[in-house]
C-alpha positions in Angstrom: 0.0 0.0 0.0 1.3 3.5 -1.0 0.6 6.5 1.2 -0.4 9.7 -0.6 0.3 13.2 0.8 -1.1 16.5 -0.2 1.3 19.4 -0.4 -0.1 20.7 2.9 0.5 17.3 4.6 4.0 17.2 3.2 5.0 20.6 4.7 3.4 19.6 8.1 5.7 16.5 8.0 8.7 18.8 7.5 7.7 20.8 10.5 7.1 17.6 12.6 10.8 16.6 12.2 12.1 20.1 12.5 13.7 20.0 9.0 15.0 23.4 8.1 17.3 22.6 5.2 17.8 19.8 2.7 21.2 19.1 1.2 22.3 16.4 -1.3 18.8 15.0 -1.3 17.4 12.9 -4.3 13.8 11.8 -4.6 13.1 9.3 -7.2 9.7 8.3 -8.6 7.4 8.2 -11.6 5.2 11.0 -12.8 2.2 10.1 -14.9 -0.1 12.6 -16.6 -3.2 11.5 -18.5 -4.2 13.6 -21.5 -7.3 13.0 -23.4 -6.8 11.7 -27.0 -6.9 14.4 -29.7 -6.0 17.2 -27.3 -3.5 19.8 -28.5 -0.7 21.1 -26.2 0.6 24.7 -26.6 3.9 26.0 -25.5 2.6 27.5 -22.2 1.1 24.1 -21.2 4.3 22.3 -21.9 6.3 24.7 -19.8 3.8 24.2 -16.9 4.1 20.4 -17.1 7.9 20.6 -17.1 7.8 22.8 -14.0 5.3 20.5 -12.3 7.5 17.4 -13.1 10.5 19.1 -11.5 8.5 20.0 -8.4 7.2 16.4 -8.0 10.7 15.0 -8.4 11.9 17.3 -5.5 9.1 15.9 -3.3 10.0 12.3 -4.1 13.6 12.9 -3.4 12.8 14.3 0.0 10.5 11.4 0.8 13.3 8.9 0.0 15.5 10.9 2.3 13.1 10.6 5.2 12.6 6.9 4.6 16.3 6.1 4.7 16.9 8.4 7.7 14.2 6.6 9.7 15.7 3.3 8.8 19.1 4.4 10.0 17.7 5.8 13.3 15.8 2.5 13.9 19.0 0.5 13.4 21.0 2.7 15.8 18.2 2.3 18.4 18.4 -1.5 18.2 22.2 -1.4 18.3 22.3 0.8 21.4 19.8 -1.4 23.2 21.9 -4.5 22.5 25.0 -2.8 23.8 23.3 -1.3 26.8 24.1 2.2 25.7 21.4 4.8 26.2 20.4 6.9 23.3 19.3 10.6 23.5 16.5 10.0 21.0 13.6 7.7 20.5 13.5 5.5 17.5 11.1 6.9 15.0 8.6 4.7 13.2 9.5 3.8 9.7 7.9 6.1 7.2 7.2 4.8 3.7 8.5 6.8 0.7 6.2 9.7 -0.2 4.3 9.5 -3.4 2.7 12.8 -4.0 -0.6 13.2 -5.6 -0.3 14.8 -9.1 -3.1 17.3 -9.9 -4.9 16.8 -13.2 -3.9 19.3 -15.9 -6.7 20.6 -18.2 -5.4 20.8 -21.8 -7.4 22.7 -24.5 -8.6 20.5 -27.3 -7.3 21.3 -30.8 -9.9 21.7 -33.5 -8.9 20.6 -37.1 -9.9 23.4 -39.5 -12.3 22.6 -42.3 -10.3 24.5 -45.0 -7.0 26.2 -45.4 -6.6 29.9 -44.8 -6.9 31.8 -48.2 -3.8 33.7 -49.1 -2.6 35.8 -52.0 0.8 35.2 -53.5 3.0 38.3 -52.9 6.5 38.0 -54.4 9.5 38.9 -52.2 10.6 42.4 -53.1 14.2 43.5 -52.9 15.3 47.1 -52.7 18.8 48.0 -53.8 20.7 51.1 -53.0 22.6 51.3 -56.2 21.6 52.1 -59.8 23.3 50.8 -63.0 24.8 53.6 -65.0 23.0 54.5 -68.2 25.2 54.5 -71.3 24.1 55.8 -74.7 25.7 54.6 -77.9 25.5 56.6 -81.1 24.9 60.3 -81.7 22.3 62.0 -83.8 22.8 65.2 -85.7 21.6 67.1 -82.7 24.4 65.6 -80.8 27.1 66.2 -83.4 26.8 62.8 -85.2 25.0 61.3 -88.2 23.1 58.4 -86.5 19.3 58.3 -87.1 18.8 56.4 -83.9 20.7 55.9 -80.6 20.7 53.0 -78.2 20.7 53.4 -74.4 21.5 50.6 -72.0 21.7 50.3 -68.3 19.7 52.2 -65.7 18.5 49.1 -63.9 17.5 49.3 -60.2 16.9 45.6 -59.8 17.9 42.3 -61.3 16.8 41.7 -65.0 13.0 41.2 -65.6 12.3 41.6 -61.8 9.4 43.9 -62.6 7.9 43.4 -59.1 11.1 45.1 -57.7 11.5 47.9 -60.2 10.9 48.8 -63.8 13.5 47.9 -66.4 14.0 51.2 -68.2 15.8 49.6 -71.2 15.5 46.1 -72.5 18.7 44.4 -73.8 19.8 45.2 -77.3 21.5 43.1 -80.0 24.4 43.8 -82.3 25.2 41.6 -85.3 28.9 40.9 -86.0 30.5 41.8 -89.4 34.1 41.5 -90.5 36.4 43.5 -92.8 37.5 40.2 -94.5 35.9 36.9 -95.2 36.0 35.0 -91.9 35.7 31.3 -91.1 32.1 30.8 -90.2 29.9 27.8 -89.4 27.8 26.7 -92.4 24.6 27.4 -90.5 25.7 31.1 -90.2 27.6 31.5 -93.5 24.6 30.6 -95.7 22.7 33.7 -94.4 25.6 36.1 -95.4 27.1 34.4 -98.4 26.2 37.2 -100.7 27.8 39.9 -98.6 30.8 38.3 -97.0 33.2 40.3 -99.2 31.5 43.6 -98.7 31.4 44.8 -95.1 29.1 47.8 -95.9 26.5 45.6 -97.6 26.9 43.1 -94.8 26.0 45.9 -92.3 23.0 46.9 -94.4 21.7 43.3 -94.4 22.2 43.0 -90.7 20.1 46.1 -90.0 17.4 45.9 -92.7 16.9 42.2 -93.0 17.8 40.9 -89.6 16.7 43.8 -87.4 20.0 44.5 -85.6 20.0 47.3 -83.1 23.7 47.9 -83.6 26.5 46.7 -85.8 29.9 45.3 -84.5 32.7 45.7 -87.0 35.8 43.5 -86.4 38.9 44.7 -88.1 40.6 41.3 -88.2 42.6 42.0 -91.3 44.9 44.1 -89.1 46.2 41.0 -87.4 50.0 40.6 -88.1 49.4 36.9 -88.7 46.9 37.7 -91.5 47.1 40.7 -93.9 48.6 43.0 -91.2 46.5 45.8 -92.7 47.8 49.2 -91.4 45.4 51.0 -89.1 44.9 54.0 -91.3 43.8 51.7 -94.2 41.6 49.4 -92.0 39.5 52.3 -90.7 38.3 53.1 -94.2 35.9 50.2 -93.8 34.6 51.9 -90.7 34.0 55.1 -92.7 32.1 53.1 -95.3 29.9 51.4 -92.7 29.1 54.8 -91.1 27.7 55.9 -94.4 25.9 52.6 -95.1 23.9 52.3 -91.9 22.6 54.8 -89.4 22.6 52.7 -86.3 25.3 52.9 -83.5 28.6 51.2 -84.3 30.9 49.0 -82.2 34.5 48.7 -83.5 36.9 45.9 -82.5 40.4 45.0 -83.6 41.9 41.6 -84.3 42.7 40.7 -80.7 46.4 41.4 -81.1 47.4 43.3 -77.9 50.3 45.1 -79.6 48.3 46.2 -82.7 44.8 46.8 -81.3 45.6 50.0 -79.4 46.8 51.7 -82.6 43.8 50.4 -84.6 41.3 51.5 -82.0 42.9 54.9 -81.6 42.7 55.5 -85.4 39.0 54.3 -85.4 38.2 56.8 -82.7 39.7 59.6 -84.7 37.8 58.9 -88.0 34.5 58.4 -86.1 34.8 61.5 -84.0 31.3 62.7 -82.9 29.6 59.4 -83.7 29.9 58.0 -80.2 31.0 54.5 -81.3 32.1 51.9 -78.7 35.8 50.9 -78.8 36.1 47.2 -78.2 38.1 46.8 -76.2 40.6 47.7 -73.4 42.2 44.9 -71.4 44.6 44.7 -68.6 47.3 43.1 -70.8 47.4 45.8 -73.5 47.8 49.5 -73.5 44.4 50.3 -72.0 45.5 53.8 -71.2 46.1 54.6 -74.9 42.7 53.2 -75.8 41.0 55.0 -73.0 42.5 58.4 -73.9 41.3 57.9 -77.5 37.8 57.3 -76.3 37.9 60.3 -74.0 39.5 62.6 -76.6 37.0 61.9 -79.4 33.8 61.4 -77.3 33.3 57.6 -77.5 32.3 54.7 -75.3 34.9 52.2 -74.2 34.4 48.5 -73.6 36.3 47.2 -70.5 37.0 43.5 -71.1 38.2 41.0 -68.5 38.3 37.2 -68.4 35.6 36.1 -65.8 37.3 37.7 -62.8 35.3 40.1 -60.8 38.4 41.6 -59.1 40.1 42.2 -62.4 37.0 43.8 -63.7 36.9 46.2 -60.7 40.6 47.0 -61.2 40.3 47.8 -65.0 37.2 49.9 -64.4 38.9 51.8 -61.7 42.0 52.4 -63.9 39.8 53.7 -66.8 37.6 55.9 -64.5 40.3 57.4 -62.2 43.6 57.2 -64.1 42.3 58.0 -67.6 39.3 60.0 -66.5 36.6 58.2 -68.5 33.2 59.5 -67.7 30.9 56.8 -66.0 28.4 57.3 -68.8 31.0 56.2 -71.3 32.0 52.8 -69.8 30.5 49.3 -70.6 31.9 46.0 -69.2 32.5 42.7 -70.9 33.3 40.0 -68.3 33.7 37.3 -71.0 31.1 34.9 -72.4 31.7 31.2 -72.2 29.3 29.1 -74.4 26.8 26.5 -73.3 28.7 23.4 -72.2 32.0 25.3 -72.1 31.8 27.3 -68.8 28.4 29.0 -69.2 27.8 28.5 -65.5 31.0 30.3 -64.6 30.1 33.2 -67.0 26.6 33.4 -65.5 27.8 33.4 -61.9 30.5 36.0 -62.6 28.0 38.4 -64.4 25.3 37.9 -61.7 27.8 38.7 -59.0 28.9 41.8 -60.8 25.3 43.0 -61.4 24.3 42.4 -57.7 27.5 44.2 -56.5 26.6 47.2 -58.7 23.0 47.2 -57.4 24.2 47.1 -53.8 26.3 50.2 -54.3 29.7 49.2 -55.6 30.4 52.1 -57.9 33.3 50.3 -59.6 30.8 47.7 -61.0 27.6 49.6 -61.6 27.9 49.6 -65.4 26.0 47.9 -68.2 27.4 44.6 -69.4 28.1 43.3 -73.0 28.3 39.7 -74.1 30.2 38.2 -77.0 27.4 35.6 -77.5 28.9 34.7 -80.9 31.4 32.6 -78.8 28.6 30.0 -78.7 29.7 29.0 -82.3 33.1 28.0 -80.9 31.4 25.0 -79.3 31.7 21.8 -81.4 28.1 21.0 -80.6 27.0 24.1 -82.5 28.7 23.4 -85.8 29.8 19.8 -86.1 27.7 17.4 -88.3 27.6 14.7 -85.7 29.3 13.6 -82.5 33.0 12.6 -82.8 32.5 10.0 -80.0 32.0 6.5 -81.3 28.6 5.1 -80.4 27.2 8.5 -79.2 23.5 9.2 -79.7 22.6 11.4 -82.7 23.0 15.2 -82.1 20.3 16.2 -84.5 20.5 18.7 -87.4 23.1 21.3 -86.9 21.0 23.8 -88.8 18.8 23.9 -85.7 21.4 22.9 -83.1 23.7 25.8 -83.8 21.2 28.6 -83.4 19.8 26.9 -80.3 23.3 27.0 -78.8 23.5 30.7 -79.4 20.0 31.3 -78.1 20.5 29.4 -74.9 23.8 31.1 -74.3 22.3 34.5 -74.8 19.1 33.9 -72.8 21.0 32.5 -69.8 23.2 35.6 -69.7 20.2 37.9 -70.2 19.0 36.6 -66.9 22.3 37.4 -65.3 22.1 41.1 -66.3 23.6 41.4 -69.8 22.5 44.6 -71.6 24.1 44.2 -75.0 24.5 41.0 -77.0 26.9 40.6 -80.0 25.5 37.8 -82.1 25.6 36.2 -85.6 22.8 33.9 -86.6 19.7 35.9 -87.7 17.3 33.2 -86.3 19.0 33.3 -82.9 18.8 37.1 -83.0 15.0 37.0 -83.7 14.2 34.4 -81.1 16.3 36.0 -78.3 14.7 39.4 -79.1 11.2 38.0 -79.0 11.8 36.3 -75.6 13.2 39.4 -74.1 10.4 41.5 -75.5 7.8 39.1 -74.2 9.3 39.2 -70.7 9.4 43.0 -71.0 5.8 43.3 -72.2 6.7 44.7 -75.6 5.4 42.1 -77.9 3.8 43.7 -80.9 0.0 43.3 -81.1 -0.4 42.2 -77.5 -0.7 44.0 -74.2 1.4 41.8 -72.0 1.8 42.5 -68.2 5.5 41.8 -67.6 4.8 40.6 -64.1 2.1 38.2 -65.1 4.6 35.3 -65.7 5.7 35.7 -62.1 2.4 35.9 -60.3 0.6 33.7 -62.8 -2.2 36.3 -62.9 -3.4 38.5 -65.6 
């Protein structure tokens, strides 16, 4: 039989034995609490039960202490009687361990709702402190040039196509590449330009009139010392012809030779004075100061090109801005484009980091970005007839595969923040432009809400 004590009886027992202090006492026992099935327990109830459990354990420890104390006193009484030694105390009666009565805890019952709470999707909104610099390419007669149209890029206050964060003031634009000599091109590209490959001015006209290019990029590759080694003063005559042939903004690049390009770009800047062309490009391993000074002297834009390294991009931008004195509205970045399957993930990550840094207030990186999307045609999957791997599955027709390679490369980098694409295949140009215009709500004949694809409303 187990005795049960109320709290009041327990404290009376302490008074009976004149217990004023407990030390090193442990009371052991079990605590059982019955809860009706289906009842819910909130945080306050759980805290109360934990406190009650600790209190009951204390009572049990003290009860065990009294029990073992009484047993020891009884043993001493019997021993002193057997030895004939008087004891100053009377042997207490054994007291059974105390098992306190646990009060019943009332727990509120949890009701299962009949339906979920209705909620409206609200996309997370980011607010950035920085703004991407606006840069205008081309100059009309009012600005001292001869262009009929200009192109402005940049000005973003959020990531690309995040219309729920901020408006996108300028959608990305596309330039089509042309060359001052017949280049080696994939068949899928060459067949669209076969009739103009030997006439850069006509090539530029076709790019603008037939394929809807926003700009034209002229590559003066004949200046390469390993090719014709055309002198700079002769090479730039092609630039003069193209300025007469088309009235869109022009981008001018050299051959990639780091010793020859500064001279070529300097001469191009001189003959195109007032037209606000873009010189492509200045790099850390060539005479960037000479190219920067030419852009500054003749009022042009400069392309700051680095190889997928955010720190090098910051360094070159800072050199051009602070050492050369290039105006912020005359600087565009090219962090390098790697094609699909050949490092596109690295290019995307680098460009996205640059764009986010600019939006967060890094003034050295708050500039529009350009992509040499034509690099996609360097991937073997874009131009080879079939896989060189024995037993590999068919790759499909390269007439479709090549443009898709360029489209996917461009679209991926558009989502990273690229503002200007340099491309080749007219089909890829048309598809990428339509996708960007659809996301931007500027598809002809339709009133598209650019945020509808995010909220799935509208």
